[in-house]
C-alpha positions as CSV (number, residue, x, y, z in Angstrom):
1,M,92.9,61.5,86.7
2,F,90.2,61.6,83.9
3,T,87.1,60.3,85.6
4,T,84.0,59.2,83.6
5,N,80.6,59.4,84.9
6,L,79.8,55.7,84.1
7,N,78.8,53.1,86.7
8,P,81.0,50.2,87.0
9,T,79.9,47.2,85.0
10,E,80.2,43.5,85.6
11,T,80.5,42.9,81.8
12,P,83.6,44.4,80.3
13,F,83.2,47.0,77.6
14,Q,83.6,45.8,74.1
15,F,85.8,48.8,73.3
16,I,87.5,51.6,75.2
17,S,89.9,54.1,73.8
18,W,91.6,57.4,74.9
19,D,93.0,59.8,72.3
20,F,95.0,63.0,72.7
21,D,94.0,65.7,70.3
22,S,97.4,67.2,69.8
23,S,98.5,70.1,67.4
24,S,99.7,67.5,64.9
25,G,96.4,65.7,65.0
26,L,94.7,62.8,66.9
27,K,97.2,60.7,68.8
28,P,96.2,57.4,70.4
29,I,97.0,56.8,74.2
30,V,95.4,53.5,74.9
31,L,93.1,51.0,73.4
32,S,91.3,48.2,75.1
33,I,89.3,45.4,73.3
34,A,88.4,41.9,74.1
35,S,91.8,40.6,73.4
36,G,93.5,42.9,75.8
37,T,94.7,46.5,76.6
38,T,97.4,48.1,74.7
39,P,99.0,51.5,75.6
40,E,101.0,53.5,73.2
41,P,104.8,53.2,73.7
42,E,105.2,56.8,74.9
43,Y,102.5,56.4,77.6
44,E,103.8,53.0,79.0
45,G,104.3,53.3,82.8
46,R,102.4,56.7,82.9
47,I,98.9,55.5,82.7
48,T,96.3,53.2,84.4
49,L,93.0,52.3,82.6
50,F,90.1,51.4,84.8
51,L,88.2,48.8,82.7
52,S,85.0,48.9,84.8
53,T,84.4,52.5,84.2
54,G,86.8,53.6,81.5
55,S,88.5,56.3,83.7
56,L,92.1,57.0,83.0
57,E,94.9,58.0,85.3
58,L,97.8,60.0,83.7
59,R,101.0,60.5,85.7
60,N,104.2,62.4,85.4
61,L,102.6,65.3,83.6
62,T,104.5,67.6,81.3
63,L,103.6,70.8,79.5
64,N,103.0,68.8,76.4
65,D,100.2,67.0,78.0
66,S,98.0,70.1,77.9
67,G,95.1,69.9,75.4
68,N,92.0,68.0,74.7
69,Y,91.4,64.3,75.4
70,I,88.7,62.1,73.8
71,F,87.2,59.1,75.4
72,S,85.3,56.5,73.3
73,F,83.6,53.4,74.4
74,R,81.0,50.8,73.4
75,A,79.1,48.5,75.8
76,S,77.7,45.1,74.7
77,G,74.8,45.7,72.4
78,E,75.2,49.4,72.3
79,N,76.4,51.9,69.7
80,L,79.8,53.6,70.1
81,R,79.7,56.7,72.5
82,T,82.3,59.4,73.0
83,G,83.2,62.2,75.5
84,H,85.9,64.7,75.8
85,T,87.7,66.8,78.4
86,T,90.5,69.4,78.5
87,L,93.7,69.3,80.6
88,H,95.6,72.5,81.5
89,I,99.2,72.1,82.6
90,Y,101.0,74.9,84.3
91,A,104.9,75.1,84.7
92,T,104.8,76.6,88.1
93,E,108.1,77.7,90.0
94,P,107.2,77.9,93.8
95,V,106.9,81.3,95.3
96,S,110.1,82.4,97.1
97,N,112.1,85.6,98.1
98,V,109.0,87.7,98.9
99,R,110.3,91.2,99.5
100,V,108.3,94.3,100.5
101,S,109.5,97.8,101.1
102,P,109.6,100.0,103.0
103,L,109.3,98.1,106.2
104,S,107.8,100.9,108.1
105,A,106.6,104.5,107.7
106,D,105.5,107.4,110.0
107,L,103.2,109.6,108.0
108,I,101.4,112.9,108.6
109,E,97.7,113.0,108.3
110,F,96.2,114.7,105.2
111,N,99.8,115.6,104.1
112,S,101.4,112.2,103.2
113,S,100.9,109.4,100.7
114,V,102.5,105.9,101.0
115,H,103.9,103.6,98.3
116,L,104.5,100.0,99.4
117,F,106.3,97.7,96.8
118,C,106.1,94.0,96.9
119,S,108.1,91.5,94.6
120,S,108.7,87.8,94.5
121,S,110.5,85.0,92.6
122,G,108.3,82.3,91.0
123,S,105.9,81.9,88.2
124,S,102.2,82.7,87.6
125,L,102.2,84.8,90.7
126,S,99.1,86.4,92.3
127,F,99.3,89.3,94.8
128,I,97.0,90.4,97.6
129,W,97.5,93.3,100.0
130,T,95.9,93.1,103.5
131,K,95.7,95.5,106.4
132,D,95.4,94.1,109.8
133,N,94.5,90.7,108.2
134,S,91.7,92.2,106.0
135,E,92.0,92.3,102.2
136,L,92.4,95.8,100.7
137,T,90.6,96.8,97.6
138,A,91.0,99.9,95.4
139,S,89.1,103.1,96.2
140,D,89.4,106.8,95.7
141,R,92.5,106.9,97.9
142,V,93.8,103.3,97.5
143,Q,95.4,102.2,94.3
144,I,96.7,98.6,93.7
145,N,98.8,97.9,90.6
146,K,100.1,94.4,89.9
147,N,101.5,92.0,87.3
148,E,103.0,88.6,87.4
149,E,106.2,89.8,89.0
150,N,105.3,92.5,91.5
151,S,102.6,94.7,93.0
152,T,102.6,98.3,94.3
153,L,100.0,99.6,97.0
154,T,99.5,103.4,97.0
155,I,97.5,105.2,99.7
156,A,97.0,109.0,99.1
157,N,96.4,111.7,101.7
158,V,96.5,109.2,104.6
159,I,94.3,109.5,107.6
160,R,94.6,108.2,111.1
161,N,92.6,105.1,110.4
162,D,95.1,104.0,107.8
163,K,97.6,103.1,110.6
164,G,98.2,99.4,110.9
165,L,100.1,96.3,109.8
166,Y,100.2,95.8,106.0
167,R,101.2,92.5,104.4
168,C,101.6,91.3,100.9
169,H,100.3,87.7,100.1
170,V,101.9,86.0,97.1
171,S,100.7,82.7,95.7
172,N,100.6,80.5,92.6
173,P,99.1,76.9,92.2
174,A,102.3,75.5,93.8
175,S,102.7,77.5,97.0
176,S,102.1,80.7,98.8
177,I,104.0,83.1,101.1
178,I,103.1,86.0,103.2
179,S,105.5,89.0,103.5
180,V,106.8,90.4,106.9
181,P,104.4,93.1,108.2
182,V,104.9,96.7,107.2
183,N,104.1,99.0,110.1
184,I,102.4,102.3,109.1
185,S,101.9,104.9,111.8
186,V,100.0,108.2,111.3
187,S,100.7,111.3,113.2
188,Y,97.8,113.8,113.6
189,G,96.5,116.7,115.7
190,P,96.4,118.5,118.0
191,E,92.7,118.9,118.1
192,K,89.9,119.0,120.6
193,V,91.9,121.0,123.1
194,T,90.1,121.0,126.5
195,F,90.9,123.4,129.3
196,S,89.6,122.9,132.9
197,K,90.2,124.2,136.4
198,E,89.8,122.6,139.9
199,P,87.8,123.7,141.8
200,P,85.4,124.7,139.0
201,S,84.6,128.2,140.0
202,Q,85.0,131.7,138.4
203,K,85.7,133.5,141.8
204,Y,88.4,132.4,144.3
205,P,89.3,134.0,147.5
206,E,92.9,135.3,147.9
207,G,95.2,132.5,149.2
208,S,93.4,129.8,147.2
209,D,95.1,127.0,145.3
210,I,93.9,126.5,141.6
211,H,94.8,123.5,139.5
212,L,94.7,124.1,135.8
213,S,94.6,121.2,133.3
214,C,94.9,121.0,129.5
215,S,94.4,117.9,127.1
216,A,94.3,117.4,123.4
217,D,93.8,114.5,120.8
218,S,97.3,114.3,119.4
219,R,99.8,111.8,118.0
220,P,102.6,112.2,119.2
221,N,101.5,113.7,122.5
222,A,101.2,117.5,122.2
223,I,103.4,120.0,124.1
224,F,101.4,122.6,126.2
225,N,102.1,126.3,126.7
226,W,100.2,128.6,129.0
227,F,98.9,132.1,128.4
228,F,97.9,134.9,131.0
229,N,96.0,137.8,129.5
230,G,97.6,136.9,126.1
231,N,101.3,136.7,127.4
232,V,103.0,133.3,127.6
233,L,103.7,131.9,131.0
234,P,107.1,130.3,131.9
235,G,107.1,126.5,131.8
236,S,105.1,123.9,129.9
237,G,103.1,120.8,130.6
238,S,99.5,119.8,130.6
239,Q,99.2,120.7,134.3
240,R,99.7,124.0,136.0
241,E,99.3,124.9,139.8
242,L,98.3,128.4,140.9
243,L,99.2,128.4,144.6
244,N,98.3,131.1,147.1
245,V,96.8,133.2,144.5
246,Q,96.6,137.0,144.9
247,K,94.3,139.6,143.4
248,N,96.9,140.5,140.7
249,Q,96.5,137.0,139.3
250,S,92.8,137.7,138.1
251,G,92.4,137.7,134.4
252,N,92.1,135.5,131.2
253,Y,94.0,132.1,131.1
254,S,94.2,129.7,128.1
255,C,96.6,126.9,126.9
256,Q,98.0,126.0,123.6
257,A,98.8,122.5,122.2
258,F,101.5,122.0,119.8
259,N,102.6,118.9,117.9
260,T,106.2,118.7,117.0
261,R,105.7,116.1,114.2
262,T,102.9,117.8,112.4
263,S,103.9,121.3,113.2
264,R,100.2,122.1,114.1
265,Y,99.0,123.9,117.1
266,Q,95.5,124.7,118.6
267,T,94.5,127.0,121.4
268,S,91.9,126.2,124.0
269,Q,88.9,128.4,125.0
270,I,89.7,131.3,127.4
271,L,88.8,130.9,131.1
272,V,88.4,133.9,133.3
273,I,89.6,133.7,136.9
274,Y,88.7,136.4,139.4
275,I,90.5,136.5,142.7
276,E,88.5,138.2,145.5
277,D,90.0,140.3,148.3
278,I,89.1,138.7,151.6
279,T,90.4,141.5,153.9
280,T,87.6,142.9,156.2
281,E,87.2,146.5,155.4
282,E,86.4,148.9,158.5
283,S,84.9,152.2,157.6
284,N,86.9,155.2,159.4
285,P,88.0,153.2,162.5
286,L,88.0,155.5,165.7
287,P,91.1,156.3,167.6
288,P,91.2,155.0,171.3
289,G,90.4,158.6,172.7
290,A,87.3,158.8,170.7
291,I,86.3,155.4,171.9
292,A,86.8,156.4,175.5
293,G,84.9,159.6,175.1
294,I,81.9,157.6,173.6
295,A,82.1,155.3,176.6
296,I,82.0,158.2,179.0
297,A,79.1,159.8,177.2
298,C,77.2,156.6,177.5
299,V,77.8,156.3,181.2
300,V,76.6,160.1,181.7
301,C,73.5,159.3,179.6
302,V,72.7,156.3,181.6
303,S,73.3,158.3,184.9
304,L,71.0,161.2,183.7
305,I,68.3,158.7,182.9
306,V,68.4,157.0,186.2
307,F,68.5,160.4,188.0
308,G,65.5,161.6,186.0
309,V,63.5,158.5,186.8
310,Y,64.5,158.9,190.6
311,F,63.4,162.6,190.4
312,I,60.0,161.8,188.9
313,L,59.3,159.2,191.3
314,S,60.3,161.5,194.3
315,R,57.8,164.2,193.2
316,K,54.9,161.7,193.0
317,R,55.6,160.5,196.5
318,G,55.7,164.2,197.8
319,K,52.4,164.9,196.3
320,T,50.8,161.9,197.8
321,S,51.9,162.7,201.3
322,N,50.5,166.4,201.1
323,R,47.1,165.0,200.5
């Protein structure tokens, strides 16, 4: 539709013409004068001229309709005026068969790069990559290459934040299609290994139960090994129980996290655990005979004291009587 900027008039224009400026020269489309409107034979059935504004509707477009169009008109009592416009026609084949590969990838942080390839059938294609529904743009680590047939997305030295669902959006003036999602996962760690004990003390009495716990930031989950005075303990797992501990279990404890996917490991800080001997120590305990002797000696001493007091009191009474 070629729309002019003229307001509808009650009085018909004295002259209206539309011409097509083709490579072979100016070619008439339609002419309207007081005696009537006459379209060129090749445009019959394809055009509608609106006499009140001079606008022209052109239907059933082909590639040959691309080019410049010239509009000329003259109102009653005015000079001839002209305008022009350009029409671009695209031969567009709808988007179809959008393919993306690979459909998934499990990468290792800092060690891996990923290359995603997107292709499609159609013409005048435009490609956009998105991650979790947000458009991606090129950066130091992200490269996007594309032409009218395909596009490649490259992410170098992936980090854990690169994980997500990636899609390829393909469009042209006729249609658009979004690819199936590509699931990118990133393995990392272990790191931030934390070792704790419960109850949180450094000294424990013999017979206590101590709960050890180890954790790490890792994908996939880390495997944990335990060490006592630098020697690996049997068994694995993030939890370890020390039940009914004895004095010979005093020493340095640590845990080590290992990621089977990244082949990386990290060891915790060392925790010192000291087991105290709670046995009551008696210095040189006396045999039963010695204890009996001490008891007899105590009785004799008490008797002597009583006798001495009695003797002193008796003498005092005797002196008093003689007076």
